[in-house]
C-alpha positions, 0 to 999 in steps of 0.5 A, spaced: 515 537 438 512 530 440 510 529 447 515 524 451 512 518 453 512 516 460 515 509 462 511 504 466 515 506 472 513 513 471 506 511 471 506 507 477 509 513 481 504 517 479 498 512 480 501 509 487 497 510 493 499 513 499 498 508 505 492 511 508 489 511 501 491 503 500 487 502 507 481 505 505 481 501 498 482 495 502 476 497 507 472 498 500 474 491 498 472 488 505 466 491 504 464 488 497 467 481 499 462 481 505 456 482 500 452 475 499 450 477 492 458 477 489 460 472 484 465 467 485 469 470 480 468 477 482 470 475 489 476 472 487 478 478 483 477 483 489 481 478 494 487 478 489 487 485 488 486 486 496 492 481 497 497 485 492 495 491 496 496 488 503 503 486 500 505 493 498 503 496 504 507 491 508 513 493 504 512 500 505 511 499 513 517 495 513 521 501 510 518 506 514 519 502 520 527 502 519 527 510 518 524 511 525 528 513 530 528 513 538 531 517 543 535 514 548 536 515 555 542 519 554 539 523 548 542 520 542 538 518 536 538 510 535 534 506 530 528 503 532 528 496 533 
């Protein structure tokens, strides 16, 4: 029986970093960019990768923010604004 090939979406889901992991990777990128011995080509690659991660983190934070609920004075839950 042949193994089922994974779709690109399934691979992306498996490889998707948590927001905490993304922040750690961003810190690593920043450290590498701070190195004075890095080539222009490598720095551009790191910058591009970092900016992509920042956009992904921002999108994920927007989703989480919309899910946050706040307890009002009268004890009811309301969406956080």
